[in-house]
C-alpha positions, 0 to 999 in steps of 0.5 A: 033347303041350304044351299052352298055358295058352290052351288049359288050358280045353278041353285037358289032359293027357288029351284025345287027340290029334286033339281038340286039334288040333280045337281049335286049329284051331277055336278057337286062337291065333297061339301055341297054332298054333305051340305045336301045331306044336312037339309034334304031329308035322306028318303028324298034324295031316294025320292030324286033317284029313283024317278029322278029327271027325266034328261037332266043325269051326267053318265057319272052321277048317274054312277054315282047315285048308283051305286050310293044307293044302290038303285038302278035309273032309266036311260032317259035320264041321262042328258042328249045332246043329240 
């Protein structure tokens, strides 16, 4: 998995792929999104959206993924600070 420099503080070589995909969709820049598309097959990106990590998605990341892939993420995917 290619790890762009911008996300090195949240993604390294030992970061699970689904976590990396989630972080790029939540926090990534355009360049990081392009790097993700080059390094992770579309099917695995869609899997990360269809079966999201619970409590790991920001509201903007969730909305972006839902719009981009035309899939709804469950409410428990959102980060909860309570």
